[in-house]
C-alpha angles and dihedrals in degrees: 000000000000116000112256133180092223113056133172119203135172137207125207120221108246093219093049116022092192090069119080138184117212120222123192120200116194130183117223109207093197096057093027090226137115121239120206119207129182102223098191146013118243111299136161108260146115114265117262117264111277094013118142121224115231133187128240090257092055091046091056091047092052092060092048097045125102128170115240117217 
């Protein structure tokens, strides 16, 4: 997958794999940082086109991560 500054990911609920939560990660060129936003609560749906599935571990890491310049 090519690297992009605007990325959509999703996380499946462990107790019900049909429910997903959509996460949007956007790069801000002015601050040179990524912002991570949870776009939805858990809901039954198919993932958006081009979205990448992530694990609970990766979801936690996204919210801790900051780029160092």
